[in-house]
N, CA, C and O atoms as a GROMACS GRO file, in nm:
protein
  352
    1MET      N    1  -3.039   2.922   2.192
    1MET     CA    2  -2.907   2.974   2.260
    1MET      C    3  -2.819   3.032   2.127
    1MET      O    4  -2.732   3.114   2.157
    2LEU      N    5  -2.828   3.006   2.012
    2LEU     CA    6  -2.747   3.061   1.913
    2LEU      C    7  -2.814   3.209   1.881
    2LEU      O    8  -2.749   3.312   1.865
    3ALA      N    9  -2.949   3.197   1.876
    3ALA     CA   10  -3.034   3.318   1.836
    3ALA      C   11  -3.008   3.412   1.958
    3ALA      O   12  -3.014   3.533   1.935
    4GLN      N   13  -2.976   3.369   2.097
    4GLN     CA   14  -2.981   3.446   2.212
    4GLN      C   15  -2.827   3.526   2.200
    4GLN      O   16  -2.825   3.648   2.211
    5GLU      N   17  -2.714   3.461   2.179
    5GLU     CA   18  -2.586   3.492   2.158
    5GLU      C   19  -2.573   3.600   2.047
    5GLU      O   20  -2.513   3.707   2.061
    6VAL      N   21  -2.638   3.559   1.933
    6VAL     CA   22  -2.617   3.668   1.829
    6VAL      C   23  -2.720   3.797   1.867
    6VAL      O   24  -2.674   3.910   1.854
    7GLU      N   25  -2.811   3.788   1.898
    7GLU     CA   26  -2.897   3.903   1.968
    7GLU      C   27  -2.823   3.981   2.060
    7GLU      O   28  -2.824   4.104   2.052
    8GLU      N   29  -2.757   3.916   2.150
    8GLU     CA   30  -2.673   4.001   2.252
    8GLU      C   31  -2.553   4.064   2.206
    8GLU      O   32  -2.512   4.170   2.252
    9ASN      N   33  -2.487   3.987   2.098
    9ASN     CA   34  -2.376   4.057   2.013
    9ASN      C   35  -2.435   4.193   1.959
    9ASN      O   36  -2.390   4.306   1.981
   10ILE      N   37  -2.531   4.165   1.894
   10ILE     CA   38  -2.593   4.288   1.808
   10ILE      C   39  -2.618   4.400   1.901
   10ILE      O   40  -2.578   4.515   1.881
   11ARG      N   41  -2.693   4.357   2.014
   11ARG     CA   42  -2.741   4.471   2.087
   11ARG      C   43  -2.602   4.550   2.149
   11ARG      O   44  -2.594   4.672   2.160
   12SER      N   45  -2.498   4.454   2.187
   12SER     CA   46  -2.389   4.517   2.245
   12SER      C   47  -2.303   4.621   2.154
   12SER      O   48  -2.211   4.694   2.189
   13SER      N   49  -2.356   4.605   2.037
   13SER     CA   50  -2.280   4.703   1.934
   13SER      C   51  -2.330   4.853   1.947
   13SER      O   52  -2.257   4.945   1.910
   14GLY      N   53  -2.466   4.877   2.005
   14GLY     CA   54  -2.516   4.980   2.022
   14GLY      C   55  -2.580   5.045   1.907
   14GLY      O   56  -2.635   5.154   1.927
   15ALA      N   57  -2.582   4.998   1.801
   15ALA     CA   58  -2.648   5.034   1.639
   15ALA      C   59  -2.806   5.038   1.679
   15ALA      O   60  -2.865   4.944   1.733
   16ALA      N   61  -2.860   5.155   1.646
   16ALA     CA   62  -3.011   5.193   1.656
   16ALA      C   63  -3.095   5.083   1.561
   16ALA      O   64  -3.205   5.033   1.584
   17GLU      N   65  -3.000   5.063   1.440
   17GLU     CA   66  -3.041   4.979   1.330
   17GLU      C   67  -2.932   4.909   1.269
   17GLU      O   68  -2.817   4.953   1.261
   18ILE      N   69  -2.983   4.769   1.213
   18ILE     CA   70  -2.884   4.696   1.179
   18ILE      C   71  -2.934   4.617   1.036
   18ILE      O   72  -3.040   4.556   1.044
   19ASP      N   73  -2.868   4.615   0.920
   19ASP     CA   74  -2.956   4.537   0.817
   19ASP      C   75  -2.931   4.398   0.817
   19ASP      O   76  -2.834   4.343   0.869
   20ALA      N   77  -3.034   4.335   0.750
   20ALA     CA   78  -3.024   4.200   0.747
   20ALA      C   79  -2.903   4.125   0.712
   20ALA      O   80  -2.881   4.015   0.763
   21HIS      N   81  -2.832   4.175   0.635
   21HIS     CA   82  -2.698   4.116   0.600
   21HIS      C   83  -2.617   4.111   0.705
   21HIS      O   84  -2.547   4.014   0.737
   22GLU      N   85  -2.626   4.234   0.771
   22GLU     CA   86  -2.530   4.234   0.888
   22GLU      C   87  -2.569   4.146   1.018
   22GLU      O   88  -2.491   4.133   1.112
   23VAL      N   89  -2.680   4.094   1.016
   23VAL     CA   90  -2.732   4.001   1.133
   23VAL      C   91  -2.682   3.876   1.056
   23VAL      O   92  -2.613   3.804   1.128
   24GLY      N   93  -2.694   3.839   0.956
   24GLY     CA   94  -2.637   3.710   0.868
   24GLY      C   95  -2.466   3.707   0.916
   24GLY      O   96  -2.419   3.603   0.964
   25LEU      N   97  -2.395   3.809   0.899
   25LEU     CA   98  -2.268   3.797   0.928
   25LEU      C   99  -2.243   3.780   1.088
   25LEU      O  100  -2.143   3.723   1.131
   26ALA      N  101  -2.339   3.832   1.167
   26ALA     CA  102  -2.328   3.811   1.302
   26ALA      C  103  -2.341   3.668   1.365
   26ALA      O  104  -2.293   3.624   1.470
   27ILE      N  105  -2.418   3.610   1.270
   27ILE     CA  106  -2.465   3.471   1.298
   27ILE      C  107  -2.317   3.381   1.287
   27ILE      O  108  -2.284   3.299   1.373
   28LEU      N  109  -2.235   3.413   1.164
   28LEU     CA  110  -2.129   3.327   1.143
   28LEU      C  111  -2.024   3.279   1.259
   28LEU      O  112  -1.983   3.163   1.263
   29GLY      N  113  -1.991   3.362   1.338
   29GLY     CA  114  -1.892   3.316   1.459
   29GLY      C  115  -1.975   3.213   1.553
   29GLY      O  116  -1.931   3.100   1.572
   30PRO      N  117  -2.083   3.253   1.605
   30PRO     CA  118  -2.148   3.149   1.692
   30PRO      C  119  -2.190   3.010   1.613
   30PRO      O  120  -2.167   2.899   1.662
   31LEU      N  121  -2.243   3.027   1.507
   31LEU     CA  122  -2.248   2.926   1.411
   31LEU      C  123  -2.143   2.835   1.405
   31LEU      O  124  -2.160   2.716   1.432
   32GLN      N  125  -2.026   2.884   1.367
   32GLN     CA  126  -1.911   2.813   1.357
   32GLN      C  127  -1.864   2.722   1.468
   32GLN      O  128  -1.816   2.611   1.448
   33LYS      N  129  -1.881   2.775   1.581
   33LYS     CA  130  -1.867   2.713   1.726
   33LYS      C  131  -1.975   2.602   1.729
   33LYS      O  132  -1.940   2.504   1.794
   34LEU      N  133  -2.077   2.597   1.682
   34LEU     CA  134  -2.207   2.511   1.708
   34LEU      C  135  -2.199   2.393   1.625
   34LEU      O  136  -2.207   2.280   1.674
   35ASP      N  137  -2.182   2.419   1.481
   35ASP     CA  138  -2.180   2.320   1.390
   35ASP      C  139  -2.112   2.365   1.257
   35ASP      O  140  -2.177   2.440   1.184
   36GLU      N  141  -1.994   2.327   1.222
   36GLU     CA  142  -1.896   2.332   1.129
   36GLU      C  143  -1.991   2.329   0.981
   36GLU      O  144  -1.990   2.425   0.904
   37VAL      N  145  -2.054   2.229   0.960
   37VAL     CA  146  -2.105   2.205   0.837
   37VAL      C  147  -2.213   2.323   0.806
   37VAL      O  148  -2.224   2.382   0.699
   38ALA      N  149  -2.294   2.346   0.929
   38ALA     CA  150  -2.413   2.457   0.906
   38ALA      C  151  -2.332   2.559   0.876
   38ALA      O  152  -2.352   2.600   0.761
   39TYR      N  153  -2.230   2.629   0.949
   39TYR     CA  154  -2.146   2.722   0.924
   39TYR      C  155  -2.113   2.731   0.765
   39TYR      O  156  -2.154   2.826   0.699
   40LEU      N  157  -2.041   2.631   0.709
   40LEU     CA  158  -1.982   2.629   0.582
   40LEU      C  159  -2.114   2.663   0.487
   40LEU      O  160  -2.108   2.742   0.394
   41ARG      N  161  -2.221   2.599   0.521
   41ARG     CA  162  -2.352   2.619   0.424
   41ARG      C  163  -2.402   2.765   0.420
   41ARG      O  164  -2.428   2.824   0.315
   42PHE      N  165  -2.416   2.827   0.567
   42PHE     CA  166  -2.434   2.945   0.589
   42PHE      C  167  -2.345   3.056   0.513
   42PHE      O  168  -2.391   3.143   0.440
   43ALA      N  169  -2.215   3.036   0.544
   43ALA     CA  170  -2.108   3.116   0.496
   43ALA      C  171  -2.109   3.126   0.359
   43ALA      O  172  -2.085   3.235   0.307
   44SER      N  173  -2.134   3.024   0.288
   44SER     CA  174  -2.131   3.036   0.141
   44SER      C  175  -2.234   3.119   0.078
   44SER      O  176  -2.223   3.149  -0.041
   45VAL      N  177  -2.349   3.166   0.157
   45VAL     CA  178  -2.448   3.238   0.109
   45VAL      C  179  -2.376   3.405   0.153
   45VAL      O  180  -2.348   3.496   0.075
   46TYR      N  181  -2.364   3.403   0.277
   46TYR     CA  182  -2.343   3.537   0.334
   46TYR      C  183  -2.192   3.599   0.282
   46TYR      O  184  -2.173   3.721   0.281
   47GLN      N  185  -2.098   3.510   0.244
   47GLN     CA  186  -1.974   3.540   0.210
   47GLN      C  187  -1.945   3.540   0.064
   47GLN      O  188  -1.836   3.570   0.015
   48ALA      N  189  -2.063   3.502  -0.005
   48ALA     CA  190  -2.078   3.493  -0.163
   48ALA      C  191  -1.983   3.409  -0.228
   48ALA      O  192  -1.928   3.444  -0.332
   49PHE      N  193  -1.958   3.282  -0.162
   49PHE     CA  194  -1.880   3.184  -0.228
   49PHE      C  195  -1.912   3.185  -0.387
   49PHE      O  196  -2.026   3.200  -0.432
   50GLU      N  197  -1.804   3.168  -0.461
   50GLU     CA  198  -1.828   3.155  -0.610
   50GLU      C  199  -1.775   3.047  -0.664
   50GLU      O  200  -1.805   3.021  -0.781
   51SER      N  201  -1.686   2.961  -0.589
   51SER     CA  202  -1.623   2.865  -0.652
   51SER      C  203  -1.581   2.735  -0.566
   51SER      O  204  -1.607   2.737  -0.446
   52LEU      N  205  -1.530   2.648  -0.609
   52LEU     CA  206  -1.487   2.522  -0.507
   52LEU      C  207  -1.359   2.585  -0.431
   52LEU      O  208  -1.339   2.545  -0.316
   53GLU      N  209  -1.280   2.670  -0.480
   53GLU     CA  210  -1.159   2.719  -0.405
   53GLU      C  211  -1.201   2.790  -0.266
   53GLU      O  212  -1.149   2.771  -0.156
   54ASP      N  213  -1.304   2.874  -0.298
   54ASP     CA  214  -1.362   2.923  -0.173
   54ASP      C  215  -1.421   2.851  -0.052
   54ASP      O  216  -1.408   2.887   0.065
   55PHE      N  217  -1.496   2.731  -0.101
   55PHE     CA  218  -1.507   2.620   0.004
   55PHE      C  219  -1.403   2.562   0.055
   55PHE      O  220  -1.406   2.530   0.174
   56GLU      N  221  -1.282   2.537  -0.029
   56GLU     CA  222  -1.156   2.473   0.028
   56GLU      C  223  -1.087   2.577   0.116
   56GLU      O  224  -1.032   2.534   0.218
   57SER      N  225  -1.082   2.700   0.091
   57SER     CA  226  -1.019   2.795   0.158
   57SER      C  227  -1.082   2.813   0.320
   57SER      O  228  -1.017   2.825   0.425
   58ALA      N  229  -1.219   2.812   0.302
   58ALA     CA  230  -1.308   2.810   0.431
   58ALA      C  231  -1.279   2.679   0.518
   58ALA      O  232  -1.276   2.678   0.641
   59ILE      N  233  -1.259   2.572   0.436
   59ILE     CA  234  -1.253   2.422   0.513
   59ILE      C  235  -1.099   2.460   0.584
   59ILE      O  236  -1.072   2.457   0.704
   60SER      N  237  -1.019   2.492   0.483
   60SER     CA  238  -0.862   2.497   0.561
   60SER      C  239  -0.846   2.580   0.645
   60SER      O  240  -0.750   2.560   0.719
   61LEU      N  241  -0.919   2.689   0.666
   61LEU     CA  242  -0.927   2.786   0.785
   61LEU      C  243  -0.991   2.709   0.902
   61LEU      O  244  -0.945   2.718   1.016
   62LEU      N  245  -1.096   2.635   0.871
   62LEU     CA  246  -1.182   2.568   0.974
   62LEU      C  247  -1.059   2.432   1.045
   62LEU      O  248  -1.048   2.401   1.163
   63ARG      N  249  -1.002   2.390   0.959
   63ARG     CA  250  -0.909   2.284   1.001
   63ARG      C  251  -0.795   2.338   1.078
   63ARG      O  252  -0.746   2.282   1.176
   64HIS      N  253  -0.755   2.452   1.028
   64HIS     CA  254  -0.621   2.516   1.105
   64HIS      C  255  -0.670   2.572   1.234
   64HIS      O  256  -0.597   2.562   1.332
   65GLU      N  257  -0.783   2.630   1.243
   65GLU     CA  258  -0.842   2.682   1.407
   65GLU      C  259  -0.866   2.550   1.477
   65GLU      O  260  -0.839   2.548   1.598
   66ALA      N  261  -0.906   2.454   1.430
   66ALA     CA  262  -0.915   2.352   1.526
   66ALA      C  263  -0.807   2.282   1.566
   66ALA      O  264  -0.810   2.233   1.679
   67GLU      N  265  -0.688   2.262   1.480
   67GLU     CA  266  -0.571   2.224   1.499
   67GLU      C  267  -0.496   2.328   1.612
   67GLU      O  268  -0.438   2.281   1.710
   68THR      N  269  -0.502   2.426   1.595
   68THR     CA  270  -0.457   2.533   1.688
   68THR      C  271  -0.519   2.521   1.834
   68THR      O  272  -0.454   2.528   1.938
   69ALA      N  273  -0.663   2.501   1.824
   69ALA     CA  274  -0.731   2.497   1.942
   69ALA      C  275  -0.700   2.360   2.031
   69ALA      O  276  -0.702   2.360   2.154
   70ALA      N  277  -0.670   2.236   1.947
   70ALA     CA  278  -0.629   2.131   2.007
   70ALA      C  279  -0.495   2.136   2.050
   70ALA      O  280  -0.468   2.070   2.150
   71ALA      N  281  -0.390   2.211   1.987
   71ALA     CA  282  -0.275   2.236   2.044
   71ALA      C  283  -0.245   2.314   2.164
   71ALA      O  284  -0.148   2.303   2.239
   72ASP      N  285  -0.355   2.404   2.170
   72ASP     CA  286  -0.346   2.509   2.280
   72ASP      C  287  -0.418   2.417   2.417
   72ASP      O  288  -0.374   2.430   2.531
   73ASN      N  289  -0.509   2.343   2.391
   73ASN     CA  290  -0.578   2.245   2.483
   73ASN      C  291  -0.462   2.155   2.523
   73ASN      O  292  -0.449   2.143   2.645
   74ALA      N  293  -0.390   2.102   2.462
   74ALA     CA  294  -0.292   2.007   2.490
   74ALA      C  295  -0.181   2.050   2.573
   74ALA      O  296  -0.128   1.979   2.658
   75ALA      N  297  -0.139   2.201   2.537
   75ALA     CA  298  -0.018   2.273   2.597
   75ALA      C  299  -0.100   2.296   2.721
   75ALA      O  300  -0.033   2.265   2.820
   76LYS      N  301  -0.220   2.339   2.754
   76LYS     CA  302  -0.283   2.360   2.889
   76LYS      C  303  -0.287   2.247   2.981
   76LYS      O  304  -0.269   2.252   3.103
   77GLY      N  305  -0.316   2.133   2.903
   77GLY     CA  306  -0.324   2.019   2.992
   77GLY      C  307  -0.186   1.971   3.021
   77GLY      O  308  -0.177   1.902   3.123
   78ALA      N  309  -0.085   1.990   2.958
   78ALA     CA  310   0.055   1.940   2.975
   78ALA      C  311   0.102   2.024   3.103
   78ALA      O  312   0.163   1.975   3.198
   79LYS      N  313   0.063   2.164   3.089
   79LYS     CA  314   0.106   2.259   3.192
   79LYS      C  315   0.054   2.222   3.322
   79LYS      O  316   0.128   2.205   3.419
   80GLY      N  317  -0.088   2.208   3.329
   80GLY     CA  318  -0.147   2.177   3.452
   80GLY      C  319  -0.107   2.051   3.519
   80GLY      O  320  -0.126   2.034   3.640
   81LYS      N  321  -0.047   1.955   3.438
   81LYS     CA  322  -0.002   1.840   3.487
   81LYS      C  323   0.123   1.846   3.555
   81LYS      O  324   0.143   1.786   3.661
   82SER      N  325   0.221   1.930   3.485
   82SER     CA  326   0.347   1.952   3.537
   82SER      C  327   0.342   2.027   3.664
   82SER      O  328   0.424   1.991   3.748
   83SER      N  329   0.267   2.119   3.694
   83SER     CA  330   0.240   2.199   3.794
   83SER      C  331   0.197   2.130   3.926
   83SER      O  332   0.232   2.168   4.038
   84GLU      N  333   0.112   2.016   3.898
   84GLU     CA  334   0.061   1.940   4.010
   84GLU      C  335   0.182   1.858   4.080
   84GLU      O  336   0.278   1.810   4.019
   85LYS      N  337   0.157   1.852   4.236
   85LYS     CA  338   0.253   1.779   4.305
   85LYS      C  339   0.230   1.646   4.323
   85LYS      O  340   0.121   1.605   4.362
   86SER      N  341   0.324   1.573   4.298
   86SER     CA  342   0.298   1.425   4.311
   86SER      C  343   0.332   1.380   4.448
   86SER      O  344   0.424   1.435   4.507
   87PRO      N  345   0.259   1.276   4.507
   87PRO     CA  346   0.230   1.222   4.637
   87PRO      C  347   0.412   1.182   4.653
   87PRO      O  348   0.488   1.149   4.561
   88ILE      N  349   0.439   1.194   4.774
   88ILE     CA  350   0.581   1.116   4.820
   88ILE      C  351   0.558   1.008   4.892
   88ILE      O  352   0.653   0.940   4.933
   0.00000   0.00000   0.00000
């Protein structure tokens, strides 16, 4: 599934050729959705992490994205409940 999603994304770019580094970068988004730890390990190579601060920054970004997604889901859930009609 991961490989298929990455392949579809690369094919949709329309490029006749793509180098291996670009393939690695194309993997990052789908991998992040699949497994955050695997994403961090992979990103540390392809984004050339050089320090603990690089890891901390990536982890902070992942946490922020997770919190934002959770807040969005909670807001959607609350909105859906408020629009439901209650039985009389």
